[in-house]
Structures are given as C-alpha cells and as structure tokens.
N, CA, C and O atoms as a GROMACS GRO file, in nm:
protein
  476
    1MET      N    1  -2.565  -1.246  -0.110
    1MET     CA    2  -2.452  -1.246  -0.145
    1MET      C    3  -2.354  -1.310  -0.051
    1MET      O    4  -2.388  -1.317   0.067
    2SER      N    5  -2.264  -1.347  -0.078
    2SER     CA    6  -2.177  -1.408   0.024
    2SER      C    7  -2.084  -1.321   0.098
    2SER      O    8  -2.069  -1.204   0.065
    3SER      N    9  -2.014  -1.382   0.207
    3SER     CA   10  -1.974  -1.298   0.303
    3SER      C   11  -1.831  -1.235   0.246
    3SER      O   12  -1.803  -1.118   0.275
    4SER      N   13  -1.748  -1.309   0.169
    4SER     CA   14  -1.632  -1.283   0.124
    4SER      C   15  -1.691  -1.168   0.032
    4SER      O   16  -1.639  -1.057   0.044
    5MET      N   17  -1.789  -1.183  -0.052
    5MET     CA   18  -1.830  -1.091  -0.149
    5MET      C   19  -1.861  -0.952  -0.055
    5MET      O   20  -1.824  -0.844  -0.100
    6SER      N   21  -1.912  -0.955   0.041
    6SER     CA   22  -1.969  -0.825   0.145
    6SER      C   23  -1.832  -0.767   0.196
    6SER      O   24  -1.823  -0.646   0.212
    7LEU      N   25  -1.736  -0.840   0.220
    7LEU     CA   26  -1.624  -0.801   0.290
    7LEU      C   27  -1.525  -0.743   0.146
    7LEU      O   28  -1.439  -0.657   0.164
    8LYS      N   29  -1.542  -0.785   0.050
    8LYS     CA   30  -1.429  -0.721  -0.054
    8LYS      C   31  -1.543  -0.556  -0.109
    8LYS      O   32  -1.493  -0.444  -0.121
    9LEU      N   33  -1.659  -0.578  -0.127
    9LEU     CA   34  -1.723  -0.442  -0.157
    9LEU      C   35  -1.721  -0.340  -0.019
    9LEU      O   36  -1.727  -0.218  -0.038
   10ALA      N   37  -1.716  -0.378   0.082
   10ALA     CA   38  -1.676  -0.320   0.221
   10ALA      C   39  -1.570  -0.218   0.198
   10ALA      O   40  -1.572  -0.095   0.194
   11CYS      N   41  -1.455  -0.325   0.179
   11CYS     CA   42  -1.318  -0.263   0.145
   11CYS      C   43  -1.310  -0.136   0.045
   11CYS      O   44  -1.268  -0.023   0.070
   12ILE      N   45  -1.367  -0.191  -0.085
   12ILE     CA   46  -1.385  -0.083  -0.200
   12ILE      C   47  -1.452   0.064  -0.126
   12ILE      O   48  -1.400   0.176  -0.123
   13VAL      N   49  -1.558   0.027  -0.080
   13VAL     CA   50  -1.619   0.154   0.026
   13VAL      C   51  -1.502   0.254   0.083
   13VAL      O   52  -1.475   0.372   0.059
   14VAL      N   53  -1.442   0.153   0.171
   14VAL     CA   54  -1.322   0.256   0.239
   14VAL      C   55  -1.231   0.305   0.158
   14VAL      O   56  -1.150   0.388   0.200
   15LEU      N   57  -1.231   0.262   0.029
   15LEU     CA   58  -1.128   0.346  -0.035
   15LEU      C   59  -1.194   0.476  -0.048
   15LEU      O   60  -1.122   0.576  -0.044
   16CYS      N   61  -1.338   0.493  -0.066
   16CYS     CA   62  -1.407   0.600  -0.082
   16CYS      C   63  -1.385   0.690   0.039
   16CYS      O   64  -1.403   0.810   0.016
   17LEU      N   65  -1.354   0.658   0.152
   17LEU     CA   66  -1.344   0.724   0.258
   17LEU      C   67  -1.206   0.756   0.320
   17LEU      O   68  -1.195   0.857   0.389
   18VAL      N   69  -1.098   0.673   0.300
   18VAL     CA   70  -0.989   0.669   0.360
   18VAL      C   71  -0.865   0.614   0.291
   18VAL      O   72  -0.855   0.494   0.266
   19VAL      N   73  -0.774   0.696   0.262
   19VAL     CA   74  -0.674   0.642   0.178
   19VAL      C   75  -0.543   0.690   0.251
   19VAL      O   76  -0.532   0.809   0.280
   20GLY      N   77  -0.445   0.602   0.282
   20GLY     CA   78  -0.323   0.579   0.356
   20GLY      C   79  -0.191   0.464   0.368
   20GLY      O   80  -0.168   0.377   0.284
   21ALA      N   81  -0.124   0.484   0.476
   21ALA     CA   82   0.022   0.402   0.471
   21ALA      C   83  -0.004   0.225   0.495
   21ALA      O   84  -0.110   0.170   0.527
   22PRO      N   85   0.091   0.181   0.476
   22PRO     CA   86   0.090   0.040   0.467
   22PRO      C   87   0.011  -0.031   0.574
   22PRO      O   88  -0.003   0.008   0.690
   23LEU      N   89  -0.039  -0.137   0.520
   23LEU     CA   90  -0.201  -0.217   0.638
   23LEU      C   91  -0.134  -0.252   0.761
   23LEU      O   92  -0.192  -0.216   0.863
   24ALA      N   93   0.008  -0.331   0.776
   24ALA     CA   94   0.067  -0.334   0.897
   24ALA      C   95   0.087  -0.228   0.997
   24ALA      O   96   0.091  -0.258   1.116
   25GLN      N   97   0.100  -0.109   0.957
   25GLN     CA   98   0.131   0.028   1.009
   25GLN      C   99  -0.006   0.091   1.084
   25GLN      O  100  -0.002   0.162   1.185
   26GLY      N  101  -0.120   0.052   1.014
   26GLY     CA  102  -0.251   0.128   1.081
   26GLY      C  103  -0.304   0.021   1.173
   26GLY      O  104  -0.275  -0.098   1.175
   27THR      N  105  -0.395   0.093   1.254
   27THR     CA  106  -0.470  -0.008   1.376
   27THR      C  107  -0.592  -0.024   1.317
   27THR      O  108  -0.667  -0.088   1.391
   28ILE      N  109  -0.664   0.024   1.166
   28ILE     CA  110  -0.778  -0.012   1.150
   28ILE      C  111  -0.755  -0.154   1.063
   28ILE      O  112  -0.656  -0.162   0.990
   29THR      N  113  -0.843  -0.258   1.073
   29THR     CA  114  -0.813  -0.354   1.046
   29THR      C  115  -0.943  -0.392   0.915
   29THR      O  116  -1.053  -0.341   0.934
   30CYS      N  117  -0.926  -0.465   0.810
   30CYS     CA  118  -1.021  -0.492   0.717
   30CYS      C  119  -1.150  -0.526   0.779
   30CYS      O  120  -1.252  -0.470   0.740
   31SER      N  121  -1.153  -0.613   0.871
   31SER     CA  122  -1.240  -0.668   0.960
   31SER      C  123  -1.340  -0.548   1.002
   31SER      O  124  -1.462  -0.550   0.989
   32ALA      N  125  -1.262  -0.443   1.055
   32ALA     CA  126  -1.328  -0.309   1.102
   32ALA      C  127  -1.393  -0.241   0.966
   32ALA      O  128  -1.513  -0.217   0.958
   33VAL      N  129  -1.324  -0.220   0.888
   33VAL     CA  130  -1.346  -0.189   0.753
   33VAL      C  131  -1.491  -0.257   0.713
   33VAL      O  132  -1.586  -0.187   0.678
   34THR      N  133  -1.497  -0.380   0.721
   34THR     CA  134  -1.605  -0.445   0.660
   34THR      C  135  -1.730  -0.429   0.719
   34THR      O  136  -1.840  -0.430   0.662
   35SER      N  137  -1.696  -0.409   0.888
   35SER     CA  138  -1.803  -0.402   0.955
   35SER      C  139  -1.896  -0.293   0.958
   35SER      O  140  -2.016  -0.291   0.982
   36SER      N  141  -1.800  -0.183   0.923
   36SER     CA  142  -1.833  -0.053   0.879
   36SER      C  143  -1.902  -0.026   0.793
   36SER      O  144  -1.997   0.047   0.819
   37LEU      N  145  -1.883  -0.076   0.653
   37LEU     CA  146  -1.926  -0.035   0.532
   37LEU      C  147  -2.008  -0.182   0.476
   37LEU      O  148  -2.042  -0.197   0.359
   38SER      N  149  -2.027  -0.266   0.567
   38SER     CA  150  -2.100  -0.368   0.510
   38SER      C  151  -2.260  -0.351   0.466
   38SER      O  152  -2.320  -0.430   0.393
   39PRO      N  153  -2.327  -0.200   0.541
   39PRO     CA  154  -2.435  -0.188   0.505
   39PRO      C  155  -2.458  -0.108   0.377
   39PRO      O  156  -2.569  -0.066   0.346
   40CYS      N  157  -2.335  -0.088   0.298
   40CYS     CA  158  -2.320  -0.008   0.188
   40CYS      C  159  -2.332  -0.098   0.064
   40CYS      O  160  -2.360  -0.045  -0.043
   41ILE      N  161  -2.314  -0.219   0.072
   41ILE     CA  162  -2.282  -0.320  -0.045
   41ILE      C  163  -2.400  -0.300  -0.136
   41ILE      O  164  -2.384  -0.263  -0.253
   42ALA      N  165  -2.514  -0.324  -0.088
   42ALA     CA  166  -2.637  -0.311  -0.181
   42ALA      C  167  -2.642  -0.190  -0.248
   42ALA      O  168  -2.676  -0.179  -0.366
   43TYR      N  169  -2.610  -0.101  -0.178
   43TYR     CA  170  -2.632   0.033  -0.262
   43TYR      C  171  -2.542   0.065  -0.350
   43TYR      O  172  -2.567   0.128  -0.452
   44LEU      N  173  -2.423   0.022  -0.316
   44LEU     CA  174  -2.296   0.037  -0.438
   44LEU      C  175  -2.321  -0.072  -0.559
   44LEU      O  176  -2.268  -0.065  -0.670
   45ARG      N  177  -2.400  -0.161  -0.521
   45ARG     CA  178  -2.409  -0.254  -0.641
   45ARG      C  179  -2.563  -0.196  -0.730
   45ARG      O  180  -2.595  -0.256  -0.832
   46SER      N  181  -2.629  -0.105  -0.691
   46SER     CA  182  -2.709  -0.041  -0.749
   46SER      C  183  -2.717   0.049  -0.839
   46SER      O  184  -2.609   0.096  -0.874
   47SER      N  185  -2.849   0.107  -0.910
   47SER     CA  186  -2.817   0.239  -0.995
   47SER      C  187  -2.873   0.390  -0.922
   47SER      O  188  -2.927   0.488  -0.974
   48GLY      N  189  -2.836   0.361  -0.781
   48GLY     CA  190  -2.868   0.503  -0.706
   48GLY      C  191  -2.976   0.494  -0.619
   48GLY      O  192  -3.008   0.387  -0.567
   49GLY      N  193  -3.031   0.591  -0.599
   49GLY     CA  194  -3.143   0.633  -0.517
   49GLY      C  195  -3.092   0.676  -0.368
   49GLY      O  196  -2.985   0.735  -0.350
   50LYS      N  197  -3.199   0.634  -0.244
   50LYS     CA  198  -3.109   0.707  -0.128
   50LYS      C  199  -3.010   0.606  -0.052
   50LYS      O  200  -3.021   0.484  -0.054
   51VAL      N  201  -2.935   0.662   0.000
   51VAL     CA  202  -2.843   0.616   0.048
   51VAL      C  203  -2.869   0.543   0.182
   51VAL      O  204  -2.869   0.629   0.270
   52PRO      N  205  -2.890   0.422   0.232
   52PRO     CA  206  -2.902   0.367   0.336
   52PRO      C  207  -2.837   0.443   0.464
   52PRO      O  208  -2.722   0.486   0.458
   53THR      N  209  -2.925   0.458   0.591
   53THR     CA  210  -2.893   0.538   0.705
   53THR      C  211  -2.757   0.459   0.771
   53THR      O  212  -2.659   0.514   0.822
   54ALA      N  213  -2.779   0.337   0.757
   54ALA     CA  214  -2.664   0.226   0.857
   54ALA      C  215  -2.550   0.256   0.756
   54ALA      O  216  -2.437   0.253   0.806
   55CYS      N  217  -2.556   0.277   0.651
   55CYS     CA  218  -2.428   0.270   0.567
   55CYS      C  219  -2.362   0.413   0.597
   55CYS      O  220  -2.241   0.428   0.612
   56CYS      N  221  -2.475   0.536   0.606
   56CYS     CA  222  -2.396   0.678   0.626
   56CYS      C  223  -2.323   0.655   0.764
   56CYS      O  224  -2.210   0.699   0.783
   57ASN      N  225  -2.396   0.581   0.863
   57ASN     CA  226  -2.328   0.583   0.999
   57ASN      C  227  -2.202   0.495   0.998
   57ASN      O  228  -2.122   0.506   1.091
   58GLY      N  229  -2.179   0.404   0.894
   58GLY     CA  230  -2.091   0.321   0.886
   58GLY      C  231  -1.910   0.436   0.805
   58GLY      O  232  -1.791   0.447   0.832
   59VAL      N  233  -1.990   0.479   0.724
   59VAL     CA  234  -1.911   0.586   0.657
   59VAL      C  235  -1.857   0.658   0.761
   59VAL      O  236  -1.742   0.631   0.796
   60ARG      N  237  -1.928   0.760   0.824
   60ARG     CA  238  -1.904   0.833   0.927
   60ARG      C  239  -1.805   0.789   1.050
   60ARG      O  240  -1.707   0.849   1.094
   61ASN      N  241  -1.869   0.650   1.096
   61ASN     CA  242  -1.767   0.584   1.201
   61ASN      C  243  -1.642   0.566   1.134
   61ASN      O  244  -1.539   0.570   1.201
   62LEU      N  245  -1.638   0.544   0.996
   62LEU     CA  246  -1.473   0.505   0.939
   62LEU      C  247  -1.430   0.602   0.956
   62LEU      O  248  -1.342   0.620   1.041
   63ASN      N  249  -1.470   0.681   0.894
   63ASN     CA  250  -1.399   0.837   0.867
   63ASN      C  251  -1.348   0.895   1.009
   63ASN      O  252  -1.246   0.963   1.010
   64ASN      N  253  -1.407   0.872   1.108
   64ASN     CA  254  -1.373   0.911   1.242
   64ASN      C  255  -1.281   0.850   1.313
   64ASN      O  256  -1.216   0.892   1.409
   65ALA      N  257  -1.280   0.729   1.252
   65ALA     CA  258  -1.165   0.642   1.335
   65ALA      C  259  -1.045   0.655   1.249
   65ALA      O  260  -0.937   0.618   1.295
   66ALA      N  261  -1.052   0.704   1.127
   66ALA     CA  262  -0.902   0.658   1.034
   66ALA      C  263  -0.868   0.822   1.025
   66ALA      O  264  -0.904   0.892   0.930
   67GLN      N  265  -0.783   0.876   1.150
   67GLN     CA  266  -0.727   1.006   1.162
   67GLN      C  267  -0.618   0.999   1.124
   67GLN      O  268  -0.593   1.077   1.031
   68SER      N  269  -0.508   0.914   1.168
   68SER     CA  270  -0.372   0.914   1.110
   68SER      C  271  -0.367   0.855   0.957
   68SER      O  272  -0.461   0.808   0.893
   69THR      N  273  -0.237   0.873   0.920
   69THR     CA  274  -0.195   0.868   0.777
   69THR      C  275  -0.189   0.689   0.778
   69THR      O  276  -0.229   0.614   0.688
   70PRO      N  277  -0.145   0.660   0.873
   70PRO     CA  278  -0.142   0.493   0.857
   70PRO      C  279  -0.259   0.438   0.878
   70PRO      O  280  -0.276   0.328   0.824
   71ASP      N  281  -0.364   0.492   0.953
   71ASP     CA  282  -0.489   0.443   0.923
   71ASP      C  283  -0.557   0.455   0.815
   71ASP      O  284  -0.629   0.362   0.780
   72ARG      N  285  -0.550   0.561   0.747
   72ARG     CA  286  -0.600   0.602   0.592
   72ARG      C  287  -0.530   0.515   0.485
   72ARG      O  288  -0.582   0.468   0.383
   73GLN      N  289  -0.415   0.504   0.523
   73GLN     CA  290  -0.344   0.420   0.425
   73GLN      C  291  -0.392   0.244   0.416
   73GLN      O  292  -0.410   0.178   0.314
   74ALA      N  293  -0.402   0.204   0.548
   74ALA     CA  294  -0.442   0.074   0.588
   74ALA      C  295  -0.567   0.050   0.543
   74ALA      O  296  -0.586  -0.053   0.478
   75ALA      N  297  -0.690   0.154   0.572
   75ALA     CA  298  -0.829   0.121   0.505
   75ALA      C  299  -0.810   0.130   0.360
   75ALA      O  300  -0.868   0.039   0.301
   76CYS      N  301  -0.732   0.230   0.268
   76CYS     CA  302  -0.723   0.215   0.132
   76CYS      C  303  -0.678   0.071   0.088
   76CYS      O  304  -0.741   0.006   0.005
   77ASN      N  305  -0.551   0.022   0.158
   77ASN     CA  306  -0.505  -0.119   0.094
   77ASN      C  307  -0.608  -0.204   0.111
   77ASN      O  308  -0.642  -0.268   0.011
   78CYS      N  309  -0.688  -0.230   0.250
   78CYS     CA  310  -0.789  -0.329   0.248
   78CYS      C  311  -0.891  -0.303   0.135
   78CYS      O  312  -0.941  -0.405   0.089
   79ILE      N  313  -0.927  -0.199   0.086
   79ILE     CA  314  -1.052  -0.180  -0.006
   79ILE      C  315  -0.982  -0.243  -0.148
   79ILE      O  316  -1.043  -0.317  -0.225
   80LYS      N  317  -0.840  -0.198  -0.168
   80LYS     CA  318  -0.809  -0.192  -0.309
   80LYS      C  319  -0.776  -0.329  -0.323
   80LYS      O  320  -0.771  -0.372  -0.438
   81SER      N  321  -0.749  -0.416  -0.216
   81SER     CA  322  -0.714  -0.571  -0.233
   81SER      C  323  -0.839  -0.641  -0.265
   81SER      O  324  -0.818  -0.728  -0.350
   82ALA      N  325  -0.960  -0.634  -0.229
   82ALA     CA  326  -1.086  -0.658  -0.239
   82ALA      C  327  -1.149  -0.591  -0.352
   82ALA      O  328  -1.237  -0.661  -0.403
   83SER      N  329  -1.131  -0.474  -0.409
   83SER     CA  330  -1.199  -0.431  -0.522
   83SER      C  331  -1.220  -0.481  -0.636
   83SER      O  332  -1.319  -0.460  -0.707
   84GLY      N  333  -1.098  -0.575  -0.668
   84GLY     CA  334  -1.114  -0.650  -0.812
   84GLY      C  335  -1.183  -0.761  -0.808
   84GLY      O  336  -1.202  -0.821  -0.914
   85SER      N  337  -1.218  -0.796  -0.724
   85SER     CA  338  -1.290  -0.948  -0.681
   85SER      C  339  -1.456  -0.951  -0.675
   85SER      O  340  -1.526  -1.052  -0.666
   86ILE      N  341  -1.503  -0.808  -0.683
   86ILE     CA  342  -1.666  -0.764  -0.643
   86ILE      C  343  -1.698  -0.729  -0.793
   86ILE      O  344  -1.643  -0.641  -0.860
   87PRO      N  345  -1.791  -0.808  -0.829
   87PRO     CA  346  -1.872  -0.765  -0.947
   87PRO      C  347  -1.993  -0.692  -0.946
   87PRO      O  348  -2.082  -0.723  -0.867
   88GLY      N  349  -2.005  -0.604  -1.019
   88GLY     CA  350  -2.124  -0.496  -1.013
   88GLY      C  351  -2.073  -0.413  -0.937
   88GLY      O  352  -2.165  -0.400  -0.855
   89ILE      N  353  -1.997  -0.350  -0.905
   89ILE     CA  354  -1.995  -0.220  -0.814
   89ILE      C  355  -1.987  -0.112  -0.918
   89ILE      O  356  -1.923  -0.128  -1.022
   90ASN      N  357  -2.071   0.030  -0.878
   90ASN     CA  358  -2.083   0.150  -0.934
   90ASN      C  359  -1.992   0.228  -0.863
   90ASN      O  360  -2.003   0.263  -0.746
   91TYR      N  361  -1.881   0.259  -0.958
   91TYR     CA  362  -1.782   0.328  -0.880
   91TYR      C  363  -1.816   0.488  -0.881
   91TYR      O  364  -1.762   0.570  -0.807
   92GLY      N  365  -1.929   0.520  -0.991
   92GLY     CA  366  -1.958   0.660  -0.946
   92GLY      C  367  -2.009   0.688  -0.824
   92GLY      O  368  -1.970   0.781  -0.755
   93LEU      N  369  -2.129   0.582  -0.780
   93LEU     CA  370  -2.175   0.608  -0.650
   93LEU      C  371  -2.071   0.562  -0.518
   93LEU      O  372  -2.102   0.582  -0.400
   94ALA      N  373  -1.960   0.505  -0.555
   94ALA     CA  374  -1.872   0.493  -0.454
   94ALA      C  375  -1.806   0.596  -0.433
   94ALA      O  376  -1.765   0.623  -0.320
   95SER      N  377  -1.783   0.672  -0.536
   95SER     CA  378  -1.684   0.824  -0.535
   95SER      C  379  -1.777   0.914  -0.461
   95SER      O  380  -1.732   0.995  -0.379
   96SER      N  381  -1.940   0.899  -0.492
   96SER     CA  382  -2.006   1.010  -0.439
   96SER      C  383  -2.057   0.955  -0.313
   96SER      O  384  -2.128   1.038  -0.256
   97LEU      N  385  -2.044   0.838  -0.247
   97LEU     CA  386  -2.068   0.834  -0.101
   97LEU      C  387  -2.040   0.903   0.013
   97LEU      O  388  -2.116   0.926   0.107
   98PRO      N  389  -1.884   0.946  -0.006
   98PRO     CA  390  -1.852   1.044   0.112
   98PRO      C  391  -1.938   1.145   0.129
   98PRO      O  392  -1.994   1.166   0.237
   99GLY      N  393  -1.955   1.215   0.022
   99GLY     CA  394  -2.039   1.328  -0.001
   99GLY      C  395  -2.195   1.318   0.056
   99GLY      O  396  -2.245   1.404   0.129
  100MET      N  397  -2.251   1.216   0.017
  100MET     CA  398  -2.370   1.197   0.006
  100MET      C  399  -2.403   1.165   0.197
  100MET      O  400  -2.510   1.186   0.254
  101CYS      N  401  -2.298   1.122   0.249
  101CYS     CA  402  -2.309   1.085   0.401
  101CYS      C  403  -2.250   1.186   0.474
  101CYS      O  404  -2.214   1.167   0.590
  102GLY      N  405  -2.230   1.330   0.397
  102GLY     CA  406  -2.193   1.441   0.488
  102GLY      C  407  -2.040   1.448   0.514
  102GLY      O  408  -2.001   1.544   0.579
  103VAL      N  409  -1.953   1.361   0.472
  103VAL     CA  410  -1.816   1.340   0.473
  103VAL      C  411  -1.756   1.400   0.378
  103VAL      O  412  -1.799   1.379   0.265
  104SER      N  413  -1.655   1.478   0.393
  104SER     CA  414  -1.569   1.564   0.306
  104SER      C  415  -1.423   1.500   0.304
  104SER      O  416  -1.361   1.499   0.411
  105ILE      N  417  -1.358   1.440   0.177
  105ILE     CA  418  -1.229   1.367   0.160
  105ILE      C  419  -1.160   1.445   0.060
  105ILE      O  420  -1.218   1.475  -0.045
  106PRO      N  421  -1.042   1.480   0.084
  106PRO     CA  422  -0.964   1.581  -0.024
  106PRO      C  423  -0.910   1.462  -0.130
  106PRO      O  424  -0.817   1.497  -0.204
  107TYR      N  425  -0.951   1.352  -0.142
  107TYR     CA  426  -0.884   1.298  -0.279
  107TYR      C  427  -0.988   1.205  -0.353
  107TYR      O  428  -1.096   1.172  -0.305
  108LYS      N  429  -0.945   1.171  -0.465
  108LYS     CA  430  -1.066   1.065  -0.562
  108LYS      C  431  -1.047   0.946  -0.519
  108LYS      O  432  -0.941   0.887  -0.500
  109ILE      N  433  -1.176   0.904  -0.501
  109ILE     CA  434  -1.222   0.760  -0.482
  109ILE      C  435  -1.209   0.669  -0.589
  109ILE      O  436  -1.294   0.690  -0.676
  110SER      N  437  -1.127   0.569  -0.616
  110SER     CA  438  -1.104   0.502  -0.732
  110SER      C  439  -1.003   0.409  -0.697
  110SER      O  440  -0.912   0.443  -0.621
  111PRO      N  441  -1.010   0.282  -0.749
  111PRO     CA  442  -0.951   0.170  -0.737
  111PRO      C  443  -0.792   0.179  -0.751
  111PRO      O  444  -0.710   0.110  -0.690
  112SER      N  445  -0.764   0.290  -0.855
  112SER     CA  446  -0.659   0.324  -0.904
  112SER      C  447  -0.580   0.412  -0.792
  112SER      O  448  -0.458   0.420  -0.805
  113THR      N  449  -0.628   0.461  -0.709
  113THR     CA  450  -0.580   0.540  -0.605
  113THR      C  451  -0.455   0.506  -0.561
  113THR      O  452  -0.453   0.387  -0.529
  114ASP      N  453  -0.339   0.566  -0.545
  114ASP     CA  454  -0.207   0.527  -0.501
  114ASP      C  455  -0.216   0.523  -0.332
  114ASP      O  456  -0.158   0.618  -0.282
  115CYS      N  457  -0.256   0.464  -0.271
  115CYS     CA  458  -0.276   0.438  -0.115
  115CYS      C  459  -0.115   0.505  -0.034
  115CYS      O  460  -0.115   0.572   0.069
  116LYS      N  461  -0.033   0.479  -0.084
  116LYS     CA  462   0.104   0.526  -0.037
  116LYS      C  463   0.123   0.673  -0.046
  116LYS      O  464   0.211   0.736   0.013
  117SER      N  465   0.026   0.728  -0.134
  117SER     CA  466   0.024   0.903  -0.148
  117SER      C  467  -0.078   0.971  -0.043
  117SER      O  468  -0.073   1.092  -0.023
  118VAL      N  469  -0.172   0.888   0.023
  118VAL     CA  470  -0.260   0.962   0.093
  118VAL      C  471  -0.202   0.964   0.244
  118VAL      O  472  -0.145   0.873   0.304
  119LYS      N  473  -0.235   1.097   0.289
  119LYS     CA  474  -0.189   1.150   0.399
  119LYS      C  475  -0.308   1.125   0.494
  119LYS      O  476  -0.302   1.163   0.611
   0.00000   0.00000   0.00000
C-alpha cells in the first residue's frame, strides 16, 4: 500500500473520530491524523474481525488530542479530503471503529458529514 493511500485512509478514519472547524484554525495536522490512524488502514479495507490494538491506541490518542471545535473540524476536513481517493474502504467498519475502541462520539461517521457543523 502506498504512503499516499495510507494517508488518505487515515484521514477517513479520523472522520469517524473527530469532526469540526476549518483546517487552518485547528492545531491538529493531517500528518498527526495519519500517524494516529495508519494502523487502522488494513482493518478498514477488510471485512471485519478484531480491531488491531495499535489502531485503537491511535483512535483514542486522536480523540484525546481533538478536544476543541477547531481541532475536531480540522480532523474532519483532513479525512474528507482524502476519503474519495482510497478504494476499498468499508464505511460500516469506519463508523463502528470508535465504539470498538471504547470511544464515544455524538455524530455519524460518514464521508458526507458536514465538518462545519461539528462542535
């Protein structure tokens, strides 16, 4: 899997975790999102099974880092910008990933999520 493909999938996963303000206003960067979520890529392209421990650690770390509205929106925008370019993502798994990792989020994880509405 190419690094650009990994970056894009990681961004999609972030959408599942955090959603909020314009990227320029947040302190979370796409590279931070990618680092946190890259262990989830293979899982999100699979048909399910056990979520890798490293993936859940990244999901929890990202969720803990994105505490402000601008950070949540920045993460959302990063994920959305990459989501259309990664083939084979199982969006059902993506939307269930936070819960599987013990993270609760109050919004639907989807490429159609309006990042501006995330608080």
